[in-house]
N, C-alpha and C positions, 0 to 999 in steps of 0.2 A: 649101176651096168647092165647095157640090156642088148637087141637082139637086129644081126645087122639086117637090111631090108634083103636078103637072102637067104635070111634065116640060117647062115653055113652057121657062122657062129660069134659069142660075146660077141658089144666091141662095152669099150669104159674111158667116159670124157672126162675131161679136163678144162672143170670153168677157170683154173686159178691163171690159167699161161692166157682165156682171149680177155680177160681183164689186162695185164698187164700189158700184151696187146695194143689194145683202148689206149694207155694208160703215157703210149708210146707216141700213138699216132699224135695225142693229143700236146707233147712235150713241142716237137718238131714242128705242132703248124705256127701259121703265119704269127699268130696276138699276143708268143710268148710272154709273161716282162721278166724285171730284173731284182734282189732283194735286194732292199735300200743301201747304202754309206749306212758309214758307223760313224756316232755323234763328234763334231771337227773341236778339238779342246782350246779350252778357250779358262780364264782366267777370275776364278769367282768366292775364296778367301785371301789376305790378305793379311797379315800375322806380325809384329814389330815387336822388334825386342832391343835390348828388356823391354816392358811394357811401362814406365816408371819410372825419371830419371829422381836426383836431389842434386842441383850445386846449394852449393855454399861461398865456388868462388867467381867472382866474374872471370870471363875467360875460360875456362875448366870446358874442356870436351870431355864427347862420348859418344861412339861408332857404335846407330842404331843398323840390325842387320831387318829383310822384310824376306817370308818367306810367300809364295804365293801355290797358291793350291790350286785343280782344273778344280768338275763336275763333279769330278770319281772321288776328291780330300787325294788326288795323287800329286804331288811339290813339282809344279814347274820349272826349267831351268831355259837358263834363258830370253826371257823377260823382260824389257824396259819398263824401270819402276819412279818413277817424278816424288820427288821432294819436296811437301811447304813447310811453316813455320804458321800458326795463326797471329802469330804478337814475336811479331820480331824483336822488338824494342828488346824480349826479356828474354829467347833463344835464337838462335840461326840457325840453321839447316842446310850443307853445298846439296851437289847432286846422285851425292855417295852413300850418303844419311849421315857426314860426320857433325854433331851439334855440338853448339858454341854455345856457351850462357853470353848473358850482352846483356841483362838489367836484376834487378830483381818480382818476380810476380811469377805467371805458371803459362803456358803456353802450350800444343798441341801441335805435334807434329807427324803428318799425316802423310803416310806412304803412300801411291796408287796405280794402279795394273790394271787398263783395260777400264769393263767399270767396276773390275771392287778396289776399293779402300782399308785400310788399319791409319791406327792413330797411334800415336806411343805422350805419355806424356810426361812434360815437363816446368822441376821446378825454381825457381831460382832462387836463394834464402842465405845470398852478404850481403853478414853486417858491415852497416853501411856507416856514412857519417853524415850527420846532419844540423846543418848551420844556417847563424842570421843573425838581422835584428830584430827589435822589434820599436817600434816608433810611431807621435802623433802624428795623427792625419794631419791639422789643424799650420801646421809649421811643417818647409821645408827639413828633413836634416833633422830636427829633436828627440834623441835619442829615449825611450824613456828603461833606467833604469832596478833594477828591482824588482822589476815585473816577473812574476811569477811565468815560467812553461812548464808545460808538463805533457808528453809521448805517449804515449800507449798504442801496440800491438804486441797483444798478445803479454805482456812485462810492462807495469810505469816506472818513467821514470820523467825523474822534475826538477830545476838549475832554476837560479836566477838573474836576469840579467844582469853583466858588468856594470861599469858608470857608460859607458855606448853601447847602452842596449842590446851587449851581446848575448849568443847564447851561440853553446855546437854542442848534440849528443855525437855521443861516438856506440860500436855495435848493435845498431837495428836493425832489426832482421824483419819481412815480412814486403808485399807485397804494397800494402799499405801499409801510415802509419794515422794514428789520428793527435791532431800538437791544438791542446789547449793552451790559451796565456790569457795573467786577466793578473791586473793592477789593480786593485780599488783602495781606499773607498771614491779613485780621482775616475779613471773610465771601464766600460763596459768592457765584462769576459766577448772572449773570441774563441769559438770552439771551430777546425775549417781540421779535412781532405784530403790528404799528399801521397805521391804518389813517394816508398823506400828508396829514393833515390841519391847519390851523395850530387852536394849543393848546397845551394839557399835559401830559405826563405825567411824574405820579410812580411814583416808583420806587423800594419798600420789597426791600432786603438786608436776608437772613438770615446770621446769624453761624457762623461753623465748629463751634464749642464745643469750639475748639483752645486750654488759655493758655497764650500765649503767652511765658512761662517761667521755666524752674523754678525761680526765687524771684527774689523782690525789690532781698533786700537787695544784695547782688551785682551788679546789675546798669552800677553807677554810681555813683563817689565823689562825683559834683557834685551831688548833690544840697544837699550842706551839706561846712562845710570851714575852713583854717585864716581865710579871710580874712571869715569871720561873727560876727558876734558871742556874745558864750556869756556868761550870769550867773554866771560862775565870778569868787566871789572868795574870802576868806578862806578860811584851811588854821588851825588851833585842835590842836594835840596833847591830845589831851587823857587819856591811860595808858591803861589794860590793865585787857581788866575782860572778863568770863567771856560769851563769849554762844556762840548757838546758829550755828550760821552751814550752807553744805546745802557739801557736795564730789563731786562729780561721779564723781571714783578711785575714790570709797568707794555711789557711790548714797545717799546717807545723809547727813543730821543728824547734823550734830557739833559738841560743845562743845568750845569752845577759851579759854584764853584769851589774848584777842584782842587786834593796836596799835590801837587807836582814834580816828581822827577826827571835829573838827564842821568841815565842809565850808559853806562858802557856795556855795545852788544856789538859781535863778530866788527868791532872797529867802525862804529861809529853809534852815534848816541840814539835813543831810543826813547820816549816822553815816557813816561807812565802817570796816570794821574787816576787818582781816589779816588770816590766819592766824598763826602764831605762827613758823612755819615759813620765811618771812620770816627772819627770823635781829635784826631790831631798827628803832627805830623808824623809825630814819632813810634805810633800804633801802624804808619801807612808803612813806614818802615822796615820792619820785621815780612810786609806780607815779600819786599821785594826779595827778600833772603829769602823765603820760600822759594818762590816758582823763580826767580831770575836766571839760578844756577839752573836749571832744566834750560832754558831754551835759551840761551846760552852754550849748548854743545849739541843746542842742534845743527848738520853742519849749510856750509857756504851758500847753498842754491835755496835753502828756507827761510833763509833770513833777509830777503834783499829787497824784501816788499815789507817789510817788519819797517814802520815806522812810532806809535804806539801803541801802548799797553793800558791798556779803561778798563777800573778797576774797583766792581763794589762788594755789599756785605750783600749775604740774603743767598735767600736758592738763587739760580740760571744757570745754566748749560751755560759749557765752553762753547766760542766762537771767533772765528776766519773770518774777515774781512777783506778785501782784494781791491775792491772800494777807496778805502780812504788809507790801503797799508798797517789796519789798529787786527788784535789779536784781544779779549774781553772774557773775565773770569767775577765768575762772579765764589767767594773765597769758603762758601758758605754751605755748600753744592756737595750734594751724596756724591757723585760723581765726581766733584771735588778733593770731598776730601776719601776716597777714597785711594783716587790718583793722587795722593800725598803721600796717604798710609801704606800704599801696595806697591809705590814708584815708580807706579806709570805715567809721571807728566811728560819724561821727555816725547813716553809715545801720545800723547794728545795733544802734546803744541807739536806735534811732527803733522800728524792733522788737520788739525790751525792753520796747522804757516805754510800748508802744503795752498792752501783756499788763495790766502793771502797770494802767496808771493808766486803758486810753479799755473794757477786756474786761467785766469791775461790768457796766457801761453799756448797751453794743448790742450784747459778743455773739450772745448773745439772745435783744435784744425784737421780735416782734413786724416792726419796724419793719425790719432787720438780715433775719429771715428769710421778708420777703418780698421784698428788692432780693432778692436770693439765686437765688430762686426766677427773678425777672422777667428775670436776665439771665441762666439758665441756660448762664451758665460761669463759670468761678473768674480772678482776675490770674495767678492762679500753679497750677503742680499740685500744689506745698507745702501751700496754700488749697485743693485740690480731692483733696488726701487726707487732709487734717484739716480738713474746713467751720466744727466746733461750736469751734476753740481757735484756729486762724493764721488767721483766712478775715479778720479786722480788721485783728489785726498785718502782716500780708501784705497791704494794704489800706490802710490807713493813709497808708507810702511817697509808695506811687505820689498819692494824694490830692493828701499836703504840694506834691507837685511837680508839680504839672500847672495846679495850684490857686496856687498862690504864688510857685512858682519855672518856670516853665514852660519860661524864655532858661535854660535851665542842662541839657535837656534834647534828644540827637537829636535830626532828625526820628523819624527810626525806634519810638525810644524815646517821644518823644513824644503819635506815635497809635498805639502800643498800649494806652499808660497810661491815653493817655482813651479808648480806643473799644473798652476789653474791657469793664466790668463801670462801664458810664452810672448805673443804677440802683444802687448804692452811694455814686458817686460822689450823688450825688443829693444822697442819706437821711444823704449824711452837709454837703453843703450845708447841709439844713437843721438839724442838729446845732451851729449852729452854736458849732461851736469856737474855743477862746480864743487865735489862734495867734501870738499877738504874740512874740515883738516883727517882725511875719511880716507883709506885708501882698496883699492881693488885686493884682495888677494891673491895667493900663486896658483892656486888651484881651487877648482867649486868641483867636488866631489858629492853627486845626490844618490843616495841607497832608497829609495820603497824600505820600508821601517817593516818586521815585520810585526810588533806587537804595533800597534797601533795609540797613543799615549792619550790620554782623553783632554778638551777644550778651557781654557783656566772656565775658572766659576764665573770671572765677573764678563764673559764676553758677549754677552745680550746684554748689559748694562745701558741705560746712557750718560750720555758722556754732552748732545753737545742737539739745540733743535734750531727748528726751519733758524735759515738761512737770513744772516741780518741786512734789515732792507737802509737806502741808501741816505744819508746824513739830511736832513731838507732843510740844513746852511746852505751842506757842498756835495751836492751829489754825483758833483762826477770826481770828486777825489776829501784831499785829508787836507785842510788848514793849512797855507803854511808858518814854520815853526816860530810859538813866539807871538804870531794874532788872535787873535783869545776871539771866536765865534760867541757874536750878545743874544739875547732871548728875541721873538720873535713878537717883545713890546718895543727892544731897543735896548734891554735895560737888564743888569746885571740879576739872577735871580739871588735870591738871599742865601746863605749859608746850611 
């Protein structure tokens, strides 16, 4: 409080009113500003429910919902939501969020509003059926029966293919499956991973390229035997005459005053020529009864070019000669004794007569060469080592066995003989060889054996030597029947 100018009475001052007046003046001036507007609402988060979906059947559906919230955490109404699927092959979604199972696997369903999005995970695990075939890639349509097919996708299932190479698994679940196929010992195993969708899975296996046998002659003595019919008929001793026969002991053609017999085989006369070392017609005649019945059991195609049989004593391997249509026997060779004792004579003569009767038309034919290339492996190491001279003879024996007498083979041998050289077997089928008196069976079912039996112990036993060279006096063929060749000096050799 103060004294007025006249000193009449005290004066009271009000500073608050002065300040208020100043504030009013400032607020009402030309430079005034408005308060900032509120922040616009915008989608900030999207929550999809349910967040995970598990389907166990195709075409099943589930409705998803999306809640959109603004920056303040408040739910927003009337906001446009767009739906999409990461994998339409597994699950599809429509504009309303309805999800449909399409195939096994996992998909992400996304709901988008503005710049915000949310995700639900969808898994489809409907059990499906997986089926297909297992085949040999070297020949179109060649099924592999008995192959083992194993499927893994959490659990392991296994089965073998049927006679047509087919397999079928039911109840498979999961997005992918691991399939392993094996058919030992002929084929390389193969493993693939595929989508576990219904449908086919056709698999081609590659051959190992390993020949299953050392040689085919000693694999089994059961192909032909004493219980089979023989065309061996009458025997006529025609005396003695000079003949040129091959002797492996000297590896040379020799002229001898041979014991001669006309023997009926395959409906024709075959001359048997015995080295005079046998000493008598009687001793020689015994040998005919040992060997001729086995030759007579051969199919007709094997006998077409057999005109003579040359027989020596002592050691020496068997032989078959196409240049003169002959078979060669050394009666005291270990291979000969093994063949007689163990019942392999027919198998040996199948091989040797193939040299004499089949090699000329087939060993170098374009069709046979193409089959060799397509198979990429020989039936035996012997054939593989000498493809030009031994392949036909080594292959024809298994061909005859698997096509005409498959029931006489063990499961192991039958499998190996049929599956190793399919293109060669097909070539021989096309030749329509006369295999009488044997006929094709009604059915031929091959199954890969679970347990592999060991091969015959004699598989690697020697039975023949390098090819017999052409006759020195008759290099292009055998001499006419009844005309004895002369020695180089023009005189008959001593008996």
